[in-house]
N, C-alpha and C positions, 0 to 999 in steps of 0.2 A: 169470368169471375177468381178463373185460374190465377191469371193477370195482377185480379185485386187483391191475393192473394200474397200472391209471391212479391209486391210492393209492398203489402205489409210486415211479409217474413224480413226485405229488405232495413228497412226503417225501424224495423225493431230489434235487429244486427246490433245499426246502428248508438240506437240509442240504447240500446245494450251494454254498448262496450264501455260508456262512462257507467250504469249500475255497473256492470259486470266490477270491468276495473279498478272504479271507485273503489265498492263495496270490499273488494279485493286487500285494497289499498287502506282502508279504514280497517277492514279487520285485522291490520296491522298496529292500531290502534287498541285494541281490542285487550289481546295480551302488555299490550306496554302499559296500557292501565291499573290490569289487573296486579301484576307482577311489580308495580310502583307503590301502585297504593293498597294495604292491605287490605282486606278482609274489615278483617275488624273494627281498623278506623272506621269505615260507614263513607270513605269517601267517594265512594264510587255508586253509592247510594244518591250521594248527593247530587251526583255527574244526569244519573237514569232520571231522578225528580227535576231537575231541575230545564232538562230537554223537552221529560213528559210535559210541562208548561211551555214551552215555547211553541213546541206539535201544535197545539189547542189555540194558542194565542195567533200563529200563522193562517190559523184557518178563519182566525173571526177577522182578522187584518183584509185578508184577500178575498173577502165572503163573496165564493163560487166564482169571481169572475173571471176566471181562467177558462172553465165552461163556459162562462154565455159571452164571453170574446172570442171564441172559435162559431159557437151556435149566430153571432149576426154576422160577425166578417163572411164567414160563407152566403147570405142572403141576398141576392140578386138583387134587395132592392138599398141596402146599404154600404157604404164607400168605409173599406176594410181600414186605410188609415184615419178615418175619425174615430172607428169602432177601436182598435189598436191605443188613440191618444183618450179619446174618453174615459176607456180601460185603467189602464197606466196611471194618469189625470185621478182618477176616482179613488185607488187604495193607495198614489202616494200622498195625498189629504188625511186619507184618515191614520196611514203609517204615522206621517208625522204630532198629527194632535197626539196620538195615544203615545209616541216615543214624547214630546215633551210632557204629558203626565206624569208619567213615567222617573225624567229629569226630576220634578218637581214634589214626586213621593216619593221617591224609592226607600227614603227611611222606613214611613207606613207600609206600605207593601211588604217589604222585605221583615218586617217584624211579624204579620199576618201571616207568614207563609214559615215562621221560625227561621227566619236565617237574620234575625237584627245582629248579629256579630258583623257580616258581609254583606250592607245595601247595596255596594258596589256589583255584587251577582246583578242584582238587578236593574243597574245602569247598564253594565255592559249589554246582556244577553238584550235588555229592551231593543237596545240599538244594534244587534243582528236580528234580531224580530223585526224589525220595521223595516231594514235596508234587505232582508230575506221575499216583502211582501211585495216592495218595490219592485226585485228582482223578476218575482214570477211571472207576472205579464212580461215582461220582455224576453222571460226564454219562451212563455207562451206565442210571441210576435214568431220567434227564430221556427218552433216548430210548426203554425200556419203557414211560414212561409216554406217549410220541407229546407229550413236552412241546419240540416243537424250534425255537420260536419264545425258550425262554428256553436252551436249548442255542448258538442264535446267539447271541443276544446276551451271554454268555460268552466264549465264541468268540470274537468279533471285538473285545469287550472287550481280552482278552491284546493281539490285535494290533495292534490300534491303540496300546495302552498301548508293546508293547513297539517297532513301528514311530516312533513320535513322543520318544519316548526314544533312541531310538539315531538320527534325526534329529538333535539335541539334540548329541548327544556327537560325532558327528563333522560335524554343519556350525557349529554357531551355539556352543556352547562350544570350538573353538581362538581363536573371534575375541574372546572374550570373556576368554579367556584370555591372549588381545596386550592388550585394551583394559582390563579391571578386574583384572589381577592378582590383588586384594586379595579380591574375588570367588570366587578359583577357585583357591584356596589349594588346593584335595584335587584338582583336574582334574591329569593325568598326559598328554603330548600322547603320550609313548611306551609308553604302556599300552592301548592301541586293541583286544586282543583283549579281556584282562581286564575292558572294561567294554562287551563282547559279551555275557558270562557275568552280569556283574553286573544289568544292564538287564533279561536273560532270570528271575535271581533274582526280584525287585521289581513285576515280571510277573505271572508265574504265583500270587507269594505273594498280591496283591492278589483275583486272581480267588477261589483258594477264599471270601473273604467272601460272595463270591455265594451260598455255599450254604448259609449258616447256618439258612433253613427247611425243606433236605431233612435237614442232619446232627441233626436234632429226632429222626428215625425212627432212631439210633441204638440208643436208649433199649430197642432190642427186644433187644441181646444177641447173643451171640451162641448161635447152638442146636449143640449139642453132635453130635448124630448127623446133623443137614441138614448141618453143616461136613462131618463126615467121609464124608458121600457125595456134597458137592461136590469136594472132595479127589480122592476116587475119580474121579471124572470129570475134572479139571482135567488131575491128575499128565500122561494126553498129550499134553493142549493147550499148557502148559508145555513138553514138550520140544517138541509142534509151531512153538510159541511164537520160541521159543530159534532156532529151524533156521533157522525162517522167515527173522527178522531178521538173520541171520549175515548169507545170501542178501543182504538190505540191503548188511548192513556191513564184514562181513567183509574185502572187500576194499579198504576203508578204514581200519581195525582192521590189518589186516596191512603193510601199505604201506610206514611207517614201519620196521617188520622187515626187510622184505623189499631195501625200497631207506634203505639208515640216512641221519641227518645233512641236509643244508640242501636237499641236494637230493629228498630222499624229501616233505618237506613243501612242495618246491616244486612239485613234480611232483604231487602230491595238491590241492596249494590248484588247481591248475588243471580239474584232473580235476571236482574234486571244485562247481568253480564253474558249469562247463556243463553239467554233469547237472544243475541248474537248472530248465538250462531244456524239461528233458526232464520235469519233473515233474506237466505241464499232464496227464499218462496220471494221476499218483497222483493228484491235484485230482479228477477224475471217480472212480478208485476208491474213494480214502475217502469224498466224498459217498453212490457206488452203496453202500458196504457198510454207512454209519450206517445208512442206509434197509431195505436187502435184507436183515441180521443177524437185528432182532428181527423184523420182516415175515416172513421163514420160517421161525422158530420157534410164533410164537404164531400163524400159517397153516399146524402141519404136519399136521395133521387135514382139510389138506382132500382131495378125490379129483383133483382137477385141477391140483394145483402139482408134478405135475413134465410138463407138458404147462406149464405159468406155467415150469419151471426151466428149458424147454428156448427156450422165447420171449425168454427174462430174454437168456439167453446169448448168442441172436442180436442181441436189441439192444446190448446190452454190448458185443460185437464192431464192430459197426458204428459204433457210437461212438466207441470210443476209437480209432479208426484212420482216422475223419475228420476225430479230436485231432489222430492221426500228423502226417498228409497238411499239414493246417494247419501245422502247425511245422517240418516237411522240407521246403518249396513257397515259406515266406517264410523258412529261414533267412538269410538276406542284411539281414532285420528286426530278426528275433529276436537275433541276435546281440550286436546296442548294449546287451545288458541287462547284458553283461558287457564287463568294462575289453579292448581291444586287443589287451595281452600275454597275456590268457589264451584268447585264440583257435584255441590250437594243438590246445586240447582239443573244437573242435565238431564234428570228427570222429568222436566218442564218441554224439554224440545219437544219430541213428537207433537205434545198437542198443542203447543204454540205455535208451529208448523200448519199444522190442520188447518187450525185458525188460520194462517193467512192464505191459506187454500179457498176455503169460504168464501173469505173477503176478496180473490178476487175472480170467482166466479160472481158473487154478487156485484161485482161489478161490470162483467160481463152482461151480467143481467140487466144495466139500469140502465142504459142504453133504451128500453120502449117508454121511459115514460119523461127521458133527457128531452127523445125526436120531438114525442109528442106536446111539451109545455104540458107537461104534469109530473111533473119535479117533487112536488110537496108530498108524492105519495113514496118518494125518495127520503121522505123524512118524517113519513110516519114509521116506518120498515126501521131504522135506524132509531126511534126513539124506543120502539119497543126494545128493541135489539138490545142497547145499552140500559134500557132498566132492569133485563134481565141480568148482564154486565154487574152494576153494579149491588144489586141483589145476592148477587152470587158473592160479591166482594163480601160485603161489608154483617152478612150471615155466614161464611165460612173462613176467609182469614184467621179472627182469631182463633183459629181451634187447627185451618189444615195450612196457614202463612201462604207463601208464594204459590203452592202446586193451585190453590184456589184462583188466583188471578187467573193464573195459567187456563183451567176449566170455565173462567169467563167468558175469555175472551169468544174460547170454543162456542159453548154456549149462545153467543149474543150476534157474534158471526154466524153460525147457521141457523139461527132463527131469522136474521132478517135475508138471506140466501133462502129461506123457502118460502117465504112471504111475497121477495118478488118476482119470482117463480108462479106460486099459484097464480096473484093479481096478474102478472103480462102476460102468462098464459088467457085471461080472459079478456082481456083490454085489446094486446095485440101478442098473439099466438108469432110463437118462432118456432119448428121444425127440429128445437134441442136433440141429442139422436141419444135421449137418456137408456135405453139398453144397453149400450155403449158403451156413457161413462161412468156407469151404475159398474156395467164389468170390469172397468178398468181399474177404480176403486177396490174392490172387491178383493180384486187379484195382488196390486198392492200389498190391501192390512193382510190378506193373508200371506205373502211373505215376508213381509215384516213379522208376521204374529210365531213364521217356522225360524224364522232367526232367532229369536227369543226363547221358542223351546230346542232346538238343534244346535247351542250353543258348546264346540267343544271344550277343552281342555287348554288345547295349545290355541294360543294368542294366532299361531300362522293359522292352524286348521281355520280357525274363525273367519279372516282374512277372504280363504279361497271358500268357503261355503258360501259366505254371503254374497261374495264375486258372481257366484252360479247362480246365487237367487238373484242376484242383480239384471244379469246376461239373459237369464230367462226369459225374465221383462222387458227387456225390449226386445229379445225373440219374437216374442206373442207381438209387438206394436210392430215390427216388421214386416209383421208374416200378416194379420189384420190390416195393416195400412200400405199393403202391397201396392197400392196403384198410386199412392197419392207419391210412395219410395222411386215407385217405377220414374214419375213423370219430373221428380226433381233431379234425378241422377237424366235426365234427356237433356233438362237443360243444360246442366251441368258440362254433358257431352257436347250438347251443341254450342257453345260459348266457346270450348276449347277447341273444337274443330276451327269457330271463327278465328 
């Protein structure tokens, strides 16, 4: 089991490189957008709203085929190449049909979403989503083959291209427009939001060319019987995925309908900018998921798998709580990621971060029904969670604004987490170390609470006190997990000796 955990840690580190470095580079876009797109204009609210729709559409177009592909590709009786080809072909056909519908009906769709003056937003982002869905299976193939290096290269290529073109559009192009107008006849300084979407499309299309070698395996075509089995397995995952993503984006989608007009776009822009700070938890969770999902499905026959899942849950909680404390204790630094006019939304960050931790725990708990082909349980849990989220949004957003969105996500994921644990322990119990996990949660919350109460007048002293709190958390972890720490350092020492 120690070797398995070591392998998981290595894979998480590699996938984490693309997520952590990528998200860090993307953080450059947050101050860029918030400093260049005024909060009062509502422009960043449009970006937040449109990307919420694209996140939901991506789940619909992939319809759970990533997890389904992992499940079937690792079964002895299934040819992994046919599993890949069947998955890719199915997602590709659905994405193509979706893209054609959006191209033909873009004006009607734009009118329904209150973007009637910019139907091109629909056409651009429909193209992005269709390509992203197709690429999702290609990236899944790289993960299944443990080709983490190429995975990271392609992910970082997109991010570097995206950041570079955005820097050009928002920083260089305006000066060139003034100094060399003949060269910049295509540029419109008032079309900033549109350029955000155009750049995304260019970069997404470029990454597709990196998959030319993998596309050769599509020659195996669609296996009808296998596809039928896949669809039977994946439809609950589709429902689970839709409801799961609604837990993340429903507030950003429905906000414009609850608070219509300019005010809604302004509030949504402030909320959308501030929750970017909370995404440090999502970075770790995504990197962890990339490594853990194929790892669990590939090792589902291991007799020690349940003990491993319990250990992994504990370590996940430890590291995400550390990330939580880093952000909340040094919020006075992190807040400069966004422009001052957006700072009103900072109070939502701790709540959103805790909701992200709940989501990660829920993901950890989800394997009992995925491995046992009872994915419909996940759909039930997530339906209840999203119902709570929507209820909180529609009841409290008119009075409390975007803070109701933050608490809605907290409640939604919290309910999913608790329900999955209770039912999972009945159906397929895993010996999670609950006293230890609850102890770490309580200790982290105590330190956060103390940082609010004991806040000196001097900013320098604030950093000193909060650093002491952070080091105290780390010291407790190192002491309690000293066996693991000793094992890790022994392994590092052994490699250095060799």
